[in-house]
C-alpha positions as CSV (number, residue, x, y, z in Angstrom):
1,X,34.0,142.9,-21.3
2,X,35.5,144.8,-18.1
3,X,35.1,148.3,-17.3
4,X,38.0,149.8,-19.3
5,X,37.2,148.0,-22.7
6,X,33.3,149.2,-22.0
7,X,35.1,152.7,-21.7
8,X,37.0,152.4,-25.0
9,X,33.8,150.7,-26.8
10,X,31.6,153.6,-25.6
11,X,33.8,156.6,-26.4
12,X,34.4,154.6,-29.5
13,X,30.7,154.5,-30.5
14,X,31.2,158.1,-29.5
15,X,33.7,159.4,-31.6
16,X,32.1,157.7,-34.6
17,X,29.5,159.7,-33.7
18,X,30.7,163.0,-33.9
19,X,33.3,162.3,-36.7
20,X,30.0,161.8,-38.7
21,X,27.7,164.1,-37.5
22,X,30.6,166.6,-38.1
23,X,31.4,164.9,-41.7
24,X,27.4,166.0,-42.4
25,X,27.7,169.7,-41.6
26,X,31.3,171.4,-40.8
27,X,34.1,169.2,-42.9
28,X,36.3,171.8,-41.7
29,X,35.3,170.7,-38.5
30,X,36.1,167.5,-38.1
31,X,39.6,167.4,-35.7
32,X,37.3,168.8,-32.8
33,X,35.8,164.7,-32.8
34,X,39.5,164.1,-31.5
35,X,39.4,161.1,-34.6
36,X,42.4,163.7,-36.6
37,X,45.6,163.8,-34.8
38,X,45.1,168.1,-34.5
39,X,45.8,170.0,-31.6
40,X,42.0,171.7,-30.5
41,X,41.8,175.3,-31.5
42,X,44.8,174.6,-34.2
43,X,42.4,174.1,-37.4
44,X,40.9,177.4,-39.1
45,X,37.4,177.3,-37.5
46,X,38.1,176.6,-34.4
47,X,37.6,179.1,-31.6
48,X,39.8,178.8,-28.5
49,X,37.8,177.3,-26.1
50,X,36.8,174.1,-28.2
51,X,39.0,172.0,-26.9
52,X,37.4,172.7,-23.1
53,X,34.0,171.9,-24.9
54,X,34.7,168.9,-26.1
55,X,36.0,168.3,-21.9
56,X,32.5,168.9,-20.8
57,X,30.7,166.7,-23.7
58,X,33.6,163.6,-22.5
59,X,32.2,164.3,-19.0
60,X,28.7,164.8,-19.7
61,X,28.6,161.9,-21.6
62,X,30.4,159.7,-19.2
63,X,27.9,160.1,-16.6
64,X,25.1,160.0,-18.4
65,X,25.8,156.6,-19.7
66,X,25.4,155.5,-16.2
67,X,21.7,156.3,-16.1
68,X,19.0,154.4,-17.2
69,X,17.9,155.5,-20.8
70,X,14.7,157.6,-20.9
71,X,13.5,160.4,-18.2
72,X,16.2,160.4,-16.5
73,X,18.6,160.7,-18.8
74,X,16.8,163.0,-20.2
75,X,16.3,165.4,-17.7
76,X,20.0,165.0,-16.5
77,X,20.5,166.5,-20.2
78,X,17.9,169.6,-19.2
79,X,19.5,169.8,-16.5
80,X,23.3,169.7,-17.3
81,X,22.6,171.2,-20.7
82,X,20.1,174.4,-20.1
83,X,22.4,176.9,-21.4
84,X,23.5,175.5,-24.5
85,X,21.0,173.9,-26.6
86,X,23.7,172.7,-29.3
87,X,25.5,171.4,-26.2
88,X,22.3,168.9,-25.2
89,X,21.3,168.3,-29.0
90,X,25.2,166.7,-29.6
91,X,25.5,164.8,-26.0
92,X,21.7,163.3,-27.1
93,X,23.3,161.9,-30.4
94,X,26.2,160.5,-28.7
95,X,23.6,159.1,-25.7
96,X,21.6,157.5,-29.3
97,X,24.6,156.2,-30.5
98,X,25.9,154.5,-28.0
99,X,22.4,152.3,-27.6
100,X,22.6,152.2,-31.1
101,X,25.1,148.4,-30.7
102,X,27.8,147.6,-33.1
103,X,26.0,149.2,-36.6
104,X,28.1,152.6,-35.8
105,X,31.2,149.9,-35.9
106,X,30.8,148.6,-38.9
107,X,33.7,147.9,-41.4
108,X,33.9,151.4,-43.0
109,X,34.8,152.4,-39.4
110,X,36.4,150.0,-38.1
111,X,39.9,151.8,-40.2
112,X,40.5,154.2,-38.1
113,X,38.5,153.3,-34.9
114,X,40.7,150.2,-34.2
115,X,44.2,152.0,-34.7
116,X,42.4,155.3,-31.7
117,X,41.9,152.3,-28.9
118,X,44.5,149.3,-29.8
119,X,41.2,147.1,-31.1
120,X,38.5,146.2,-28.9
121,X,37.7,143.1,-31.0
122,X,39.1,139.7,-29.0
123,X,42.7,138.1,-29.5
124,X,43.8,137.2,-32.0
125,X,46.9,134.9,-31.0
126,X,45.5,131.9,-30.3
127,X,48.3,130.7,-27.1
128,X,48.3,127.2,-25.6
129,X,51.2,125.4,-23.5
130,X,54.1,124.1,-25.7
131,X,54.4,127.3,-28.0
132,X,57.6,128.5,-29.2
133,X,58.1,132.4,-28.7
134,X,61.8,133.3,-29.2
135,X,63.1,130.4,-28.2
136,X,61.0,130.0,-25.0
137,X,59.0,127.3,-24.7
138,X,55.4,128.7,-23.2
139,X,54.1,126.9,-20.5
140,X,50.9,127.4,-17.8
141,X,49.2,130.5,-18.3
142,X,49.9,133.3,-15.3
143,X,48.1,136.1,-15.8
144,X,45.4,138.6,-18.0
145,X,45.9,142.3,-18.0
146,X,45.0,145.2,-20.2
147,X,47.7,144.7,-23.0
148,X,48.1,141.3,-23.2
149,X,48.7,137.7,-21.1
150,X,51.5,136.5,-19.1
151,X,53.1,133.0,-19.5
152,X,55.7,130.9,-18.0
153,X,58.9,130.4,-20.1
154,X,61.2,128.5,-20.1
155,X,64.7,128.3,-22.1
156,X,67.2,125.7,-22.4
157,X,70.6,125.8,-23.3
158,X,73.9,124.0,-22.8
159,X,73.7,123.0,-19.1
160,X,71.4,125.5,-18.3
161,X,67.4,126.3,-18.0
162,X,66.2,129.7,-17.0
163,X,62.6,130.1,-16.3
164,X,61.0,133.5,-17.2
165,X,57.2,135.4,-17.2
166,X,57.2,136.1,-20.9
167,X,54.2,138.9,-21.3
168,X,52.6,138.4,-24.9
169,X,50.4,141.8,-26.9
170,X,46.8,139.9,-27.5
171,X,46.7,141.3,-30.6
172,X,49.9,141.2,-33.6
173,X,47.8,144.4,-35.2
174,X,51.3,146.6,-35.8
175,X,49.4,149.9,-34.5
176,X,46.9,151.5,-32.5
177,X,47.5,152.5,-28.5
178,X,48.1,149.3,-26.7
179,X,51.1,148.7,-29.0
180,X,52.8,151.7,-28.3
181,X,52.7,151.3,-25.2
182,X,53.8,147.6,-24.6
183,X,56.5,148.1,-27.1
184,X,57.7,151.7,-24.6
185,X,56.6,149.3,-21.4
186,X,59.7,147.2,-23.6
187,X,62.2,149.9,-23.4
188,X,61.6,151.3,-20.0
189,X,62.2,148.1,-18.7
190,X,65.8,147.5,-20.8
191,X,67.2,151.0,-18.4
192,X,66.0,150.1,-15.0
193,X,68.5,147.3,-12.8
194,X,67.4,147.5,-9.6
195,X,66.7,144.7,-7.1
196,X,63.3,146.3,-6.5
197,X,62.1,145.7,-9.9
198,X,61.3,143.3,-11.9
199,X,64.3,142.8,-14.5
200,X,63.6,142.2,-18.1
201,X,65.8,139.6,-19.8
202,X,64.9,139.4,-23.5
203,X,62.5,141.0,-26.1
204,X,61.5,140.6,-29.8
205,X,58.5,139.7,-32.0
206,X,57.1,136.7,-32.8
207,X,56.2,135.0,-36.4
208,X,52.8,136.3,-36.2
209,X,54.8,140.1,-35.7
210,X,53.3,140.5,-32.2
211,X,56.0,142.3,-29.9
212,X,56.8,139.6,-26.4
213,X,59.2,140.4,-23.4
214,X,60.4,138.3,-21.2
215,X,60.7,139.5,-17.7
216,X,62.3,137.8,-14.5
217,X,60.1,135.8,-12.4
218,X,59.3,136.6,-8.9
219,X,60.0,133.2,-7.7
220,X,58.4,131.4,-4.8
221,X,54.7,132.6,-3.2
222,X,53.6,135.9,-5.4
223,X,51.8,137.8,-2.8
224,X,50.5,141.4,-2.6
225,X,52.3,143.7,0.7
226,X,48.9,143.5,2.5
227,X,48.6,139.3,2.9
228,X,52.2,139.3,2.7
229,X,52.3,141.5,6.3
230,X,49.0,140.6,7.5
231,X,50.9,139.4,10.6
232,X,53.6,141.7,10.7
233,X,54.1,145.0,13.5
234,X,53.6,148.2,12.0
235,X,57.5,148.7,11.9
236,X,57.9,145.6,9.5
237,X,55.4,147.1,7.3
238,X,56.9,150.0,7.2
239,X,60.0,148.6,6.5
240,X,58.6,146.9,3.2
241,X,57.1,150.0,2.0
242,X,60.2,151.9,2.2
243,X,61.9,148.9,-0.3
244,X,58.9,150.1,-2.3
245,X,60.0,153.6,-1.9
246,X,63.6,152.4,-3.0
247,X,62.1,150.9,-6.2
248,X,60.6,154.1,-7.2
249,X,62.7,156.2,-6.3
250,X,65.1,154.6,-8.9
251,X,62.9,155.0,-11.9
252,X,62.3,158.5,-10.9
253,X,65.7,158.7,-11.0
254,X,65.7,157.2,-14.5
255,X,63.5,160.1,-15.4
256,X,60.7,157.0,-15.4
257,X,57.5,158.2,-13.8
258,X,55.6,154.4,-13.1
259,X,51.7,156.5,-12.3
260,X,49.6,152.7,-11.8
261,X,51.0,151.7,-8.4
262,X,48.8,148.8,-6.8
263,X,48.9,146.4,-4.9
264,X,49.2,143.7,-7.4
265,X,52.0,145.9,-9.0
266,X,53.6,145.1,-6.4
267,X,55.0,141.9,-5.0
268,X,56.7,140.0,-2.1
269,X,58.8,136.9,-3.9
270,X,59.4,133.9,-2.0
271,X,62.5,135.7,0.5
272,X,60.4,138.4,1.1
273,X,62.1,141.0,-1.2
274,X,59.6,143.3,-3.1
275,X,59.5,143.4,-6.6
276,X,57.6,146.4,-8.8
277,X,56.2,145.0,-11.8
278,X,54.0,146.9,-14.9
279,X,55.6,149.4,-16.2
280,X,52.8,149.0,-19.4
281,X,51.4,152.5,-18.5
282,X,54.7,154.4,-17.6
283,X,55.1,157.6,-18.9
284,X,58.7,159.1,-19.5
285,X,60.2,162.5,-18.3
286,X,62.6,164.7,-19.7
287,X,65.9,165.7,-18.3
288,X,64.5,168.5,-16.5
289,X,62.6,166.4,-15.0
290,X,59.1,167.3,-17.0
291,X,56.5,164.8,-18.6
292,X,57.4,164.4,-22.6
293,X,55.2,165.1,-25.4
294,X,53.5,162.1,-25.2
295,X,49.7,162.3,-26.3
296,X,47.7,160.3,-25.2
297,X,43.6,159.8,-26.6
298,X,43.0,158.0,-23.4
299,X,43.5,158.1,-20.1
300,X,44.7,154.7,-18.0
301,X,44.6,154.6,-14.1
302,X,43.1,152.2,-11.6
303,X,40.5,154.7,-10.2
304,X,41.1,153.8,-6.5
305,X,44.9,155.0,-6.6
306,X,44.7,157.3,-9.2
307,X,46.3,160.8,-8.2
308,X,43.7,163.7,-8.5
309,X,45.6,165.2,-11.6
310,X,45.1,161.7,-13.9
311,X,41.4,162.1,-13.2
312,X,40.9,166.0,-14.6
313,X,43.6,164.8,-17.3
314,X,46.4,167.1,-16.3
315,X,50.3,166.9,-16.6
316,X,51.7,163.5,-14.8
317,X,54.4,164.1,-12.6
318,X,57.1,162.5,-10.5
319,X,54.2,164.0,-7.9
320,X,51.7,161.5,-9.1
321,X,53.6,158.3,-7.9
322,X,53.9,159.9,-4.2
323,X,49.8,160.1,-4.5
324,X,50.1,156.7,-5.4
325,X,52.4,155.4,-2.8
326,X,50.3,157.1,0.4
327,X,47.6,155.1,-1.5
328,X,49.2,152.9,-0.7
329,X,50.8,153.8,2.4
330,X,47.1,154.0,4.1
331,X,46.3,150.9,2.9
332,X,48.7,148.9,3.9
333,X,48.9,150.6,7.6
334,X,45.0,150.6,8.1
335,X,43.7,147.6,6.1
336,X,41.4,149.5,4.1
337,X,40.9,152.4,1.7
338,X,40.9,155.7,2.1
339,X,37.6,156.4,0.0
340,X,34.8,154.0,-1.1
341,X,34.0,154.3,-4.3
342,X,30.1,153.2,-5.0
343,X,30.9,152.7,-8.4
344,X,33.7,153.6,-11.2
345,X,32.3,155.7,-13.6
346,X,33.9,158.7,-14.1
347,X,31.5,160.8,-11.8
348,X,32.0,158.9,-8.9
349,X,35.9,158.8,-9.5
350,X,36.2,162.8,-10.0
351,X,33.9,163.8,-7.2
352,X,36.0,161.0,-4.3
353,X,39.4,161.8,-5.8
354,X,38.8,165.5,-6.7
355,X,36.8,166.3,-4.2
356,X,36.5,164.7,-1.6
357,X,38.7,165.1,1.8
358,X,39.5,161.2,2.2
359,X,38.7,160.0,5.6
360,X,41.6,159.8,8.7
361,X,44.7,157.0,8.5
362,X,43.5,156.5,12.7
363,X,39.9,156.6,12.1
364,X,39.7,154.0,8.9
365,X,42.4,151.4,11.0
366,X,40.4,148.1,11.0
367,X,41.1,146.8,14.2
368,X,42.4,142.9,13.9
369,X,43.4,141.2,16.8
370,X,45.5,138.8,15.1
371,X,47.0,141.8,14.0
372,X,50.4,142.5,17.0
373,X,48.8,146.1,17.5
374,X,44.6,144.8,18.0
375,X,43.3,147.9,19.2
376,X,46.2,150.0,20.1
377,X,46.4,150.9,16.3
378,X,44.3,154.0,16.5
379,X,46.4,155.1,18.4
380,X,49.0,154.0,17.0
381,X,48.4,155.4,13.2
382,X,47.3,158.7,15.0
383,X,49.9,161.8,14.9
384,X,53.3,161.0,13.2
385,X,51.9,158.9,10.3
386,X,48.9,160.3,10.2
387,X,50.3,163.4,9.3
388,X,53.1,161.8,6.6
389,X,49.8,160.4,4.8
390,X,47.9,163.3,4.3
391,X,50.9,165.1,2.8
392,X,51.7,162.2,0.0
393,X,47.8,162.8,-0.4
394,X,47.4,166.2,-0.8
395,X,44.9,167.0,-3.7
396,X,47.6,170.0,-4.9
397,X,50.6,168.2,-6.4
398,X,53.0,171.7,-5.5
399,X,51.9,170.3,-1.6
400,X,53.3,167.2,-1.6
401,X,56.6,165.6,-0.6
402,X,58.4,167.2,-3.1
403,X,60.2,163.5,-3.9
404,X,59.5,159.5,-3.0
405,X,63.0,159.8,-1.0
406,X,61.7,163.0,1.2
407,X,58.7,160.8,1.5
408,X,61.2,157.6,3.0
409,X,63.1,160.0,4.7
410,X,60.4,161.2,7.0
411,X,59.4,157.2,7.3
412,X,62.5,157.1,8.5
413,X,62.8,159.4,11.5
414,X,59.0,158.3,12.1
415,X,61.0,154.7,13.3
416,X,64.1,156.6,15.0
417,X,61.5,158.6,17.1
418,X,62.7,161.6,15.1
419,X,60.2,164.4,14.3
420,X,58.7,164.0,11.1
421,X,59.1,167.2,8.6
422,X,55.3,166.8,8.4
423,X,54.6,168.0,11.6
424,X,56.5,171.1,11.3
425,X,58.9,173.2,13.6
426,X,56.8,172.9,16.8
427,X,59.7,173.8,19.7
428,X,56.7,171.2,22.0
429,X,56.5,168.8,19.1
430,X,60.2,168.5,18.8
431,X,60.8,168.6,22.9
432,X,58.3,166.1,23.0
433,X,60.4,163.3,20.4
434,X,63.5,163.8,22.2
435,X,62.1,163.3,25.3
436,X,60.5,159.8,24.2
437,X,63.9,159.1,22.4
438,X,66.0,159.6,25.3
439,X,63.7,159.3,28.3
440,X,66.1,156.6,30.5
441,X,69.1,159.3,29.9
442,X,66.3,161.9,31.1
443,X,65.0,159.7,34.0
444,X,68.8,158.7,35.6
445,X,69.8,162.8,35.3
446,X,66.8,163.8,36.6
447,X,67.7,161.4,39.8
448,X,71.2,162.3,39.9
449,X,70.6,165.7,39.8
450,X,67.8,165.3,42.8
451,X,70.6,162.9,44.3
452,X,73.1,165.7,44.5
453,X,70.3,168.5,45.7
454,X,69.6,166.4,48.7
455,X,73.4,165.7,49.3
456,X,73.8,169.8,49.1
457,X,70.6,170.1,51.3
């Protein structure tokens, strides 16, 4: 089972244990276990801090589960829960429930656990080459993800053959978060028409009841930008990144936040054009730009590219994508990620993304003789580009660029040799940029003035 699957299983077991314990003690407090669709603090008997207490318990559980059983865990509980005996007992119960294995996920509990996590059992669909789905004949497997599998699909008609990437949900279950996300992705793609976004061609439901969608097949050698630009100049890398920005900005104008921007979701087709993929955990915004009320019980994210507000569970806005673009830009320019995560445990991720400052872009640069800049790369990255990345990756959303277009505009100003907004309005800085842009004209002017003064003397 992969890391997200393990997290689902852990939390499912924890929720089961919490529900069972609550049912045995104070039935009115069941909503504290998040198995019921009741907002913490709204049901009678819950105090105003119930939600905060539950979040604290989750964080302690996620950290403790990474520690070896025995004295190390017991010491962790004593240290972190010294001021709250009830919390210590509850945490110990959850850890014991997790270590107990599958008995907690028996037939009596699956009726509510499966809808909560979207099903943790093996996929129920059996797809083989030649299977027909909504008029598409499936071929080889192109890839697999958290929600399902993607197959090469082919549809034939009178005088034409069309190929597509057909994505199917792994399980035909009609409920669950994964099912909801899949349907949401299909609805989002249907409203997005942009050359930088892989468009939706078709969608429907299979004979087994599982939803599917047929997407534009990115032809040619599909590569992530990092591989595609291995021998590209700095300017060529920035030009490619600006294409990514254009696609994300278009999605934002259509009130869609991608919130999972990473290299594997940004492909380059055979012609060198960018294609943005996978809106599986995208979030819709209201016309005013605020997130719509779409409550979720589990956070879906890729730790290395997640913004601080995703890690802490705060509001997701367009600034979340601005942060992820900053991380992508950092990796594209420096050749490495801004944070080195020892593991993907919630404690490690939160400590790095929320609390630690990333290494400076120029210091992180991986010097590669095969790159056009060679040993000059750190020097090229220092200054404007370093400030642009820093602003895009600011911890606080309000300190980042106000939009993706603002980030792209600053990069275009850099490419044109103009002052960038990330550097401020220093007169010395602006004069230096002016001199660099008009160096030849200034030299000729100085020569002309010197010649005139010499003639007059």
